TIMI-2910 file (N, C-alpha, C, CB; in pm, 1 decimal, decimal comma, always signed):
<rs>
+----------+----------+----------+----------+----------+----------+----------+----------+----------+----------+----------+----------+------+
!      n_x !      n_y !      n_z !     ca_x !     ca_y !     ca_z !      c_x !      c_y !      c_z !     cb_x !     cb_y !     cb_z ! resn !
+----------+----------+----------+----------+----------+----------+----------+----------+----------+----------+----------+----------+------+
!    -45,2 !  +3229,2 !  +4779,0 !    -89,6 !  +3205,9 !  +4645,3 !     +5,0 !  +3108,3 !  +4573,7 !    -99,6 !  +3337,6 !  +4569,9 !  Unk !
!   +129,2 !  +3106,2 !  +4611,6 !   +225,8 !  +3016,3 !  +4553,0 !   +191,8 !  +2872,6 !  +4584,2 !   +364,7 !  +3048,8 !  +4601,6 !  Unk !
!   +140,7 !  +2847,2 !  +4701,7 !   +105,5 !  +2713,3 !  +4744,9 !    -12,3 !  +2659,0 !  +4664,7 !    +72,9 !  +2712,7 !  +4893,7 !  Unk !
!   -110,9 !  +2742,1 !  +4638,1 !   -228,1 !  +2699,8 !  +4561,2 !   -187,5 !  +2666,1 !  +4417,9 !   -336,8 !  +2810,0 !  +4562,1 !  Unk !
!    -94,9 !  +2743,3 !  +4366,9 !    -49,3 !  +2719,7 !  +4229,9 !    +23,6 !  +2585,7 !  +4221,2 !    +43,0 !  +2834,6 !  +4182,4 !  Unk !
!   +105,2 !  +2553,5 !  +4317,2 !   +176,0 !  +2426,2 !  +4320,4 !    +79,0 !  +2309,6 !  +4333,6 !   +276,2 !  +2424,2 !  +4435,2 !  Unk !
!    -23,7 !  +2327,4 !  +4415,9 !   -124,5 !  +2221,7 !  +4433,0 !   -199,6 !  +2197,2 !  +4302,1 !   -224,3 !  +2259,3 !  +4545,4 !  Unk !
!   -232,2 !  +2305,2 !  +4228,9 !   -300,2 !  +2290,9 !  +4100,0 !   -211,6 !  +2217,7 !  +4000,5 !   -339,9 !  +2428,4 !  +4044,1 !  Unk !
!    -82,8 !  +2250,7 !  +3998,7 !    +10,8 !  +2185,0 !  +3907,5 !    +26,2 !  +2037,0 !  +3941,8 !   +147,4 !  +2254,5 !  +3912,0 !  Unk !
!    +33,5 !  +2008,6 !  +4071,8 !    +45,6 !  +1868,6 !  +4115,8 !    -79,9 !  +1792,4 !  +4077,5 !    +69,6 !  +1859,8 !  +4269,3 !  Unk !
!   -193,7 !  +1853,2 !  +4098,9 !   -320,9 !  +1789,8 !  +4063,8 !   -328,1 !  +1766,0 !  +3913,9 !   -439,9 !  +1876,2 !  +4110,0 !  Unk !
!   -285,6 !  +1864,6 !  +3837,8 !   -286,3 !  +1852,3 !  +3692,2 !   -193,0 !  +1740,3 !  +3647,0 !   -245,3 !  +1985,1 !  +3626,9 !  Unk !
!    -74,7 !  +1730,4 !  +3707,3 !    +19,8 !  +1624,4 !  +3673,0 !    -35,6 !  +1486,8 !  +3708,5 !   +152,8 !  +1647,0 !  +3744,4 !  Unk !
!   -102,7 !  +1477,8 !  +3822,6 !   -162,9 !  +1350,2 !  +3862,4 !   -272,2 !  +1310,0 !  +3763,6 !   -220,9 !  +1359,5 !  +4005,6 !  Unk !
!   -350,2 !  +1409,2 !  +3722,0 !   -456,6 !  +1381,6 !  +3625,0 !   -396,8 !  +1334,6 !  +3492,3 !   -544,2 !  +1507,3 !  +3602,9 !  Unk !
!   -291,7 !  +1401,4 !  +3446,7 !   -225,0 !  +1359,8 !  +3322,8 !   -169,9 !  +1219,0 !  +3334,3 !   -112,5 !  +1456,6 !  +3287,5 !  Unk !
!   -112,4 !  +1187,3 !  +3450,0 !    -57,3 !  +1052,8 !  +3470,9 !   -168,1 !   +948,8 !  +3468,0 !    +19,1 !  +1045,2 !  +3604,5 !  Unk !
!   -282,2 !   +980,4 !  +3527,2 !   -395,0 !   +886,6 !  +3527,4 !   -445,9 !   +864,7 !  +3384,3 !   -509,9 !   +939,2 !  +3618,2 !  Unk !
!   -456,7 !   +972,8 !  +3306,8 !   -500,2 !   +960,4 !  +3167,0 !   -399,3 !   +879,8 !  +3085,5 !   -519,8 !  +1099,8 !  +3103,9 !  Unk !
!   -270,2 !   +904,0 !  +3111,7 !   -165,8 !   +829,9 !  +3041,6 !   -175,4 !   +681,1 !  +3073,4 !    -26,8 !   +883,7 !  +3079,4 !  Unk !
!   -195,5 !   +647,9 !  +3200,0 !   -208,0 !   +507,7 !  +3240,5 !   -331,0 !   +442,9 !  +3176,0 !   -216,5 !   +496,8 !  +3394,3 !  Unk !
!   -440,7 !   +517,2 !  +3172,1 !   -563,6 !   +465,5 !  +3109,4 !   -541,6 !   +443,8 !  +2960,3 !   -682,3 !   +562,7 !  +3132,2 !  Unk !
!   -474,5 !   +538,3 !  +2895,3 !   -446,5 !   +524,2 !  +2752,1 !   -354,8 !   +404,9 !  +2726,7 !   -382,8 !   +653,1 !  +2696,5 !  Unk !
!   -257,2 !   +383,3 !  +2812,7 !   -167,4 !   +268,9 !  +2798,0 !   -244,2 !   +137,9 !  +2813,4 !    -53,3 !   +276,4 !  +2901,1 !  Unk !
!   -333,0 !   +130,9 !  +2912,5 !   -413,9 !    +10,3 !  +2932,2 !   -504,6 !    -15,8 !  +2811,4 !   -498,8 !    +23,1 !  +3060,0 !  Unk !
!   -564,9 !    +90,8 !  +2759,3 !   -650,7 !    +76,0 !  +2640,5 !   -570,1 !    +25,2 !  +2521,8 !   -718,0 !   +210,3 !  +2604,9 !  Unk !
!   -450,0 !    +78,3 !  +2504,8 !   -364,6 !    +35,1 !  +2394,8 !   -326,5 !   -111,8 !  +2409,0 !   -238,9 !   +121,5 !  +2388,0 !  Unk !
!   -295,8 !   -155,0 !  +2531,2 !   -262,4 !   -296,0 !  +2554,6 !   -380,4 !   -386,0 !  +2519,6 !   -220,7 !   -318,2 !  +2701,3 !  Unk !
!   -499,4 !   -346,8 !  +2560,4 !   -619,0 !   -426,8 !  +2531,3 !   -646,4 !   -431,4 !  +2381,2 !   -741,2 !   -369,8 !  +2605,4 !  Unk !
!   -635,4 !   -316,9 !  +2315,0 !   -658,8 !   -312,1 !  +2170,3 !   -556,0 !   -396,5 !  +2095,2 !   -654,3 !   -166,7 !  +2120,1 !  Unk !
!   -431,3 !   -391,8 !  +2139,6 !   -326,0 !   -470,0 !  +2074,9 !   -351,4 !   -619,3 !  +2092,0 !   -188,5 !   -432,7 !  +2132,1 !  Unk !
!   -391,4 !   -658,6 !  +2211,6 !   -420,7 !   -800,7 !  +2236,1 !   -539,1 !   -846,6 !  +2151,4 !   -450,0 !   -825,3 !  +2386,1 !  Unk !
!   -642,4 !   -763,9 !  +2142,3 !   -760,2 !   -799,8 !  +2061,6 !   -723,2 !   -808,8 !  +1913,5 !   -873,8 !   -696,2 !  +2081,9 !  Unk !
!   -639,3 !   -718,5 !  +1867,4 !   -596,9 !   -720,8 !  +1727,1 !   -513,1 !   -843,9 !  +1697,5 !   -517,9 !   -594,4 !  +1692,8 !  Unk !
!   -423,3 !   -877,4 !  +1787,8 !   -342,5 !   -999,4 !  +1769,0 !   -431,1 !  -1122,2 !  +1758,4 !   -242,7 !  -1016,9 !  +1884,9 !  Unk !
!   -530,8 !  -1130,4 !  +1844,3 !   -621,8 !  -1245,4 !  +1843,9 !   -699,4 !  -1251,2 !  +1712,4 !   -719,5 !  -1238,0 !  +1963,6 !  Unk !
!   -747,0 !  -1136,7 !  +1666,7 !   -825,0 !  -1132,8 !  +1542,5 !   -739,0 !  -1167,7 !  +1421,7 !   -887,9 !   -994,5 !  +1523,3 !  Unk !
!   -612,6 !  -1132,1 !  +1424,5 !   -524,5 !  -1154,7 !  +1310,2 !   -457,5 !  -1291,4 !  +1309,6 !   -419,8 !  -1049,2 !  +1306,9 !  Unk !
!   -492,4 !  -1376,1 !  +1404,7 !   -440,7 !  -1513,9 !  +1400,5 !   -494,8 !  -1580,0 !  +1274,5 !   -481,6 !  -1595,7 !  +1529,6 !  Unk !
!   -412,0 !  -1658,3 !  +1204,8 !   -456,6 !  -1719,8 !  +1078,6 !   -586,3 !  -1799,1 !  +1091,0 !   -349,1 !  -1810,3 !  +1026,1 !  Unk !
!   -602,2 !  -1873,2 !  +1198,0 !   -725,3 !  -1952,8 !  +1212,1 !   -848,0 !  -1862,8 !  +1224,1 !   -716,0 !  -2045,1 !  +1335,1 !  Unk !
!   -833,3 !  -1750,3 !  +1294,6 !   -946,7 !  -1658,2 !  +1308,0 !   -976,1 !  -1587,1 !  +1176,1 !   -918,8 !  -1554,9 !  +1418,1 !  Unk !
!   -871,3 !  -1552,2 !  +1101,5 !   -892,2 !  -1489,6 !   +971,2 !   -963,4 !  -1585,0 !   +875,6 !   -758,3 !  -1444,9 !   +911,3 !  Unk !
!   -922,7 !  -1711,8 !   +877,1 !   -986,8 !  -1811,3 !   +790,8 !  -1134,1 !  -1828,9 !   +828,4 !   -913,0 !  -1946,3 !   +800,2 !  Unk !
!  -1160,0 !  -1836,5 !   +955,5 !  -1297,6 !  -1853,8 !  +1001,0 !  -1383,4 !  -1734,7 !   +959,8 !  -1301,9 !  -1872,0 !  +1153,4 !  Unk !
!  -1330,5 !  -1615,9 !   +976,1 !  -1404,2 !  -1495,3 !   +938,4 !  -1429,1 !  -1492,0 !   +787,3 !  -1327,4 !  -1369,2 !   +982,6 !  Unk !
!  -1328,8 !  -1529,4 !   +709,1 !  -1344,1 !  -1531,6 !   +563,4 !  -1450,1 !  -1633,6 !   +521,6 !  -1209,3 !  -1564,0 !   +495,5 !  Unk !
!  -1449,0 !  -1752,7 !   +585,4 !  -1549,8 !  -1855,1 !   +552,1 !  -1690,1 !  -1805,2 !   +585,1 !  -1521,1 !  -1986,8 !   +628,5 !  Unk !
!  -1705,0 !  -1741,1 !   +700,1 !  -1836,7 !  -1691,2 !   +739,1 !  -1887,2 !  -1585,1 !   +642,1 !  -1831,7 !  -1634,4 !   +880,5 !  Unk !
!  -1798,6 !  -1494,1 !   +602,3 !  -1840,3 !  -1389,2 !   +507,9 !  -1876,1 !  -1448,9 !   +372,6 !  -1729,1 !  -1284,3 !   +491,1 !  Unk !
!  -1797,2 !  -1544,8 !   +326,1 !  -1825,7 !  -1608,8 !   +197,4 !  -1958,5 !  -1683,5 !   +203,3 !  -1711,9 !  -1705,4 !   +158,3 !  Unk !
!  -1983,4 !  -1752,2 !   +313,1 !  -2109,5 !  -1826,0 !   +327,1 !  -2228,7 !  -1730,9 !   +326,3 !  -2109,4 !  -1909,1 !   +456,6 !  Unk !
!  -2215,1 !  -1617,6 !   +391,9 !  -2324,1 !  -1518,8 !   +391,9 !  -2349,8 !  -1466,8 !   +251,3 !  -2291,1 !  -1401,6 !   +486,1 !  Unk !
!  -2242,2 !  -1439,0 !   +175,8 !  -2259,8 !  -1390,2 !    +38,4 !  -2326,8 !  -1495,1 !    -48,9 !  -2124,8 !  -1350,6 !    -22,2 !  Unk !
!  -2285,7 !  -1619,9 !    -35,2 !  -2344,8 !  -1727,7 !   -115,6 !  -2493,1 !  -1741,8 !    -82,9 !  -2271,1 !  -1862,0 !    -90,6 !  Unk !
!  -2526,8 !  -1738,2 !    +46,6 !  -2668,3 !  -1747,1 !    +85,0 !  -2748,3 !  -1630,5 !    +27,2 !  -2682,4 !  -1749,6 !   +238,3 !  Unk !
!  -2691,1 !  -1510,7 !    +31,5 !  -2761,1 !  -1392,8 !    -19,4 !  -2781,4 !  -1403,5 !   -170,4 !  -2682,8 !  -1264,3 !    +15,0 !  Unk !
!  -2678,5 !  -1445,7 !   -242,9 !  -2689,5 !  -1461,0 !   -387,5 !  -2788,6 !  -1572,2 !   -421,7 !  -2551,5 !  -1490,9 !   -449,6 !  Unk !
!  -2781,0 !  -1682,1 !   -347,9 !  -2873,1 !  -1793,4 !   -370,8 !  -3017,6 !  -1752,6 !   -347,8 !  -2837,9 !  -1910,3 !   -280,6 !  Unk !
!  -3040,3 !  -1676,5 !   -242,5 !  -3176,5 !  -1630,9 !   -214,3 !  -3224,4 !  -1537,0 !   -323,9 !  -3183,4 !  -1560,8 !    -77,2 !  Unk !
!  -3135,6 !  -1453,6 !   -373,8 !  -3172,5 !  -1364,2 !   -483,9 !  -3208,8 !  -1442,5 !   -608,4 !  -3058,7 !  -1267,6 !   -514,8 !  Unk !
!  -3133,5 !  -1548,7 !   -635,8 !  -3164,2 !  -1632,8 !   -751,8 !  -3298,6 !  -1701,7 !   -734,6 !  -3054,0 !  -1737,2 !   -773,5 !  Unk !
!  -3324,0 !  -1753,2 !   -616,7 !  -3452,1 !  -1820,0 !   -590,5 !  -3567,3 !  -1722,0 !   -605,9 !  -3453,7 !  -1881,9 !   -449,4 !  Unk !
!  -3549,5 !  -1601,2 !   -554,2 !  -3654,2 !  -1499,6 !   -568,2 !  -3678,1 !  -1466,5 !   -715,6 !  -3616,1 !  -1371,8 !   -490,4 !  Unk !
!  -3570,3 !  -1458,6 !   -793,7 !  -3583,7 !  -1430,8 !   -936,7 !  -3655,8 !  -1541,9 !  -1009,4 !  -3447,9 !  -1409,2 !   -999,1 !  Unk !
!  -3624,2 !  -1665,0 !   -974,2 !  -3690,4 !  -1780,9 !  -1036,3 !  -3838,8 !  -1780,1 !  -1003,0 !  -3625,6 !  -1913,7 !   -989,2 !  Unk !
!  -3870,6 !  -1752,9 !   -878,8 !  -4012,3 !  -1750,4 !   -839,1 !  -4087,2 !  -1637,3 !   -906,9 !  -4025,1 !  -1736,8 !   -687,5 !  Unk !
!  -4020,1 !  -1524,8 !   -928,4 !  -4086,5 !  -1409,5 !   -989,4 !  -4107,7 !  -1429,1 !  -1139,5 !  -4004,9 !  -1282,9 !   -964,6 !  Unk !
!  -4019,7 !  -1507,3 !  -1206,0 !  -4027,2 !  -1524,1 !  -1351,0 !  -4008,9 !  -1670,6 !  -1390,3 !  -3921,5 !  -1437,3 !  -1420,3 !  Unk !
!  -4104,5 !  -1757,0 !  -1357,2 !  -4087,0 !  -1899,7 !  -1386,0 !  -4082,2 !  -1931,6 !  -1535,4 !  -4198,6 !  -1978,0 !  -1322,4 !  Unk !
!  -4156,4 !  -1860,4 !  -1617,3 !  -4157,0 !  -1887,3 !  -1761,7 !  -4022,1 !  -1856,4 !  -1824,2 !  -4266,0 !  -1805,5 !  -1831,0 !  Unk !
!  -3967,1 !  -1742,1 !  -1792,1 !  -3835,2 !  -1704,3 !  -1844,7 !  -3730,3 !  -1802,8 !  -1795,9 !  -3797,6 !  -1559,9 !  -1802,2 !  Unk !
!  -3739,8 !  -1841,5 !  -1669,2 !  -3643,6 !  -1936,2 !  -1612,7 !  -3648,0 !  -2069,2 !  -1685,7 !  -3670,7 !  -1957,4 !  -1464,3 !  Unk !
!  -3767,2 !  -2118,8 !  -1713,8 !  -3780,9 !  -2247,1 !  -1785,1 !  -3724,2 !  -2235,8 !  -1926,4 !  -3929,7 !  -2291,3 !  -1790,7 !  Unk !
!  -3749,3 !  -2124,6 !  -1993,2 !  -3697,2 !  -2104,2 !  -2128,5 !  -3544,8 !  -2101,5 !  -2128,7 !  -3752,2 !  -1974,0 !  -2188,1 !  Unk !
!  -3488,4 !  -2028,5 !  -2034,9 !  -3342,3 !  -2020,1 !  -2025,1 !  -3283,2 !  -2156,9 !  -1993,0 !  -3300,7 !  -1917,3 !  -1917,5 !  Unk !
!  -3345,5 !  -2230,3 !  -1901,7 !  -3295,2 !  -2363,1 !  -1865,0 !  -3302,1 !  -2458,6 !  -1984,2 !  -3375,4 !  -2420,4 !  -1746,4 !  Unk !
!  -3411,6 !  -2455,1 !  -2058,0 !  -3425,2 !  -2543,1 !  -2174,7 !  -3322,2 !  -2507,4 !  -2281,8 !  -3567,8 !  -2533,9 !  -2233,0 !  Unk !
!  -3302,8 !  -2379,5 !  -2304,3 !  -3203,1 !  -2335,4 !  -2403,2 !  -3063,1 !  -2378,7 !  -2362,0 !  -3207,8 !  -2182,3 !  -2420,4 !  Unk !
!  -3030,1 !  -2359,1 !  -2235,0 !  -2897,9 !  -2398,9 !  -2186,1 !  -2877,9 !  -2549,5 !  -2199,4 !  -2879,6 !  -2356,1 !  -2039,7 !  Unk !
!  -2982,1 !  -2626,6 !  -2172,1 !  -2972,9 !  -2772,7 !  -2184,7 !  -2949,8 !  -2812,9 !  -2330,1 !  -3100,9 !  -2839,9 !  -2130,7 !  Unk !
!  -3022,2 !  -2752,2 !  -2420,4 !  -3003,7 !  -2784,0 !  -2562,8 !  -2864,2 !  -2746,4 !  -2610,8 !  -3108,8 !  -2711,9 !  -2647,5 !  Unk !
!  -2814,8 !  -2632,9 !  -2566,6 !  -2679,8 !  -2592,1 !  -2605,7 !  -2577,0 !  -2690,5 !  -2550,4 !  -2649,4 !  -2449,0 !  -2556,0 !  Unk !
!  -2594,3 !  -2730,2 !  -2424,6 !  -2499,6 !  -2823,0 !  -2362,7 !  -2506,0 !  -2961,3 !  -2426,0 !  -2526,6 !  -2833,6 !  -2213,6 !  Unk !
!  -2622,7 !  -3001,4 !  -2473,9 !  -2641,7 !  -3136,5 !  -2527,6 !  -2634,3 !  -3141,5 !  -2679,9 !  -2774,7 !  -3191,3 !  -2482,0 !  Unk !
!  -2595,5 !  -3033,0 !  -2747,9 !  -2601,2 !  -3031,4 !  -2894,4 !  -2511,1 !  -3136,3 !  -2958,3 !  -2562,9 !  -2894,8 !  -2945,7 !  Unk !
!  -2392,2 !  -3156,1 !  -2906,5 !  -2302,8 !  -3256,1 !  -2966,7 !  -2355,8 !  -3398,3 !  -2945,7 !  -2161,4 !  -3243,7 !  -2907,3 !  Unk !
!  -2396,5 !  -3436,4 !  -2823,5 !  -2452,6 !  -3571,2 !  -2808,3 !  -2578,2 !  -3593,5 !  -2893,3 !  -2485,3 !  -3596,9 !  -2662,4 !  Unk !
!  -2660,6 !  -3490,9 !  -2905,7 !  -2781,3 !  -3503,9 !  -2988,5 !  -2742,5 !  -3520,9 !  -3134,9 !  -2873,7 !  -3380,4 !  -2971,4 !  Unk !
!  -2643,8 !  -3443,9 !  -3181,0 !  -2598,2 !  -3455,7 !  -3320,1 !  -2540,8 !  -3595,1 !  -3346,1 !  -2492,2 !  -3347,4 !  -3352,0 !  Unk !
!  -2464,9 !  -3648,7 !  -3251,1 !  -2410,7 !  -3784,7 !  -3266,2 !  -2522,2 !  -3887,3 !  -3271,9 !  -2315,1 !  -3818,0 !  -3150,8 !  Unk !
!  -2621,9 !  -3871,7 !  -3188,0 !  -2735,1 !  -3964,4 !  -3186,4 !  -2806,6 !  -3963,4 !  -3321,4 !  -2833,6 !  -3928,0 !  -3073,1 !  Unk !
!  -2829,7 !  -3846,5 !  -3374,7 !  -2896,5 !  -3835,9 !  -3505,2 !  -2809,5 !  -3897,6 !  -3613,8 !  -2927,8 !  -3688,1 !  -3539,3 !  Unk !
!  -2680,4 !  -3870,5 !  -3611,0 !  -2589,5 !  -3926,2 !  -3711,9 !  -2585,5 !  -4078,3 !  -3702,0 !  -2447,3 !  -3868,0 !  -3695,2 !  Unk !
!  -2584,2 !  -4134,6 !  -3582,4 !  -2582,7 !  -4279,7 !  -3563,8 !  -2712,3 !  -4342,7 !  -3612,8 !  -2560,0 !  -4314,5 !  -3416,6 !  Unk !
!  -2825,0 !  -4275,8 !  -3591,6 !  -2952,6 !  -4330,1 !  -3638,2 !  -2957,6 !  -4331,8 !  -3790,6 !  -3070,2 !  -4248,0 !  -3581,9 !  Unk !
!  -2903,3 !  -4229,4 !  -3851,5 !  -2905,9 !  -4224,4 !  -3996,9 !  -2817,6 !  -4333,2 !  -4056,7 !  -2861,2 !  -4087,0 !  -4046,3 !  Unk !
!  -2707,7 !  -4364,8 !  -3992,7 !  -2619,3 !  -4471,1 !  -4041,5 !  -2683,4 !  -4608,2 !  -4026,4 !  -2486,2 !  -4467,8 !  -3967,0 !  Unk !
!  -2758,2 !  -4628,8 !  -3920,9 !  -2813,5 !  -4761,5 !  -3894,1 !  -2939,2 !  -4790,8 !  -3973,1 !  -2842,6 !  -4775,9 !  -3748,4 !  Unk !
!  -3004,4 !  -4691,0 !  -4033,6 !  -3124,6 !  -4715,7 !  -4112,7 !  -3084,7 !  -4780,4 !  -4244,5 !  -3203,4 !  -4584,0 !  -4137,4 !  Unk !
!  -3155,3 !  -4885,7 !  -4285,8 !  -3120,7 !  -4951,6 !  -4414,7 !  -3160,7 !  -4859,0 !  -4528,9 !  -3192,8 !  -5092,1 !  -4429,4 !  Unk !
!  -3087,2 !  -4872,8 !  -4636,5 !  -3119,0 !  -4794,5 !  -4755,1 !  -3254,0 !  -4840,5 !  -4809,4 !  -3007,5 !  -4808,2 !  -4863,3 !  Unk !
!  -3336,9 !  -4748,4 !  -4838,5 !  -3467,4 !  -4785,3 !  -4891,4 !  -3457,9 !  -4800,7 !  -5042,7 !  -3574,3 !  -4679,9 !  -4853,4 !  Unk !
!  -3516,7 !  -4905,9 !  -5088,9 !  -3514,7 !  -4934,3 !  -5233,1 !  -3650,8 !  -4894,9 !  -5287,7 !  -3482,1 !  -5086,8 !  -5263,3 !  Unk !
!  -3645,1 !  -4813,3 !  -5389,2 !  -3771,7 !  -4769,1 !  -5447,2 !  -3823,3 !  -4878,5 !  -5539,9 !  -3755,0 !  -4633,8 !  -5524,0 !  Unk !
!  -3949,0 !  -4901,3 !  -5536,9 !  -4007,9 !  -5005,1 !  -5621,6 !  -4085,5 !  -4947,8 !  -5732,7 !  -4094,8 !  -5095,1 !  -5543,0 !  Unk !
+----------+----------+----------+----------+----------+----------+----------+----------+----------+----------+----------+----------+------+
</rs>
């Protein structure tokens, strides 16, 4: 019975050693993959790809909103244009008023 017990212990130790070796190999592979992913060029590429996906998603959402509400979109665009152009329009009106001759009442 002593011999069987020793064989079981040896088998158990061999199994533990095999699991340890497998775990070490897995750790080496994971470490190498992590190093590769964390290279600055790979991080930059990943960041650019994620940003591009977000921009496309937001852009598509905006396009869908415009298509769903064209009247509101046109009103908002016209209002924004008038707000942006208020100073040039005011200057144009002021210049026209200066250039008109004084009218003499008869």
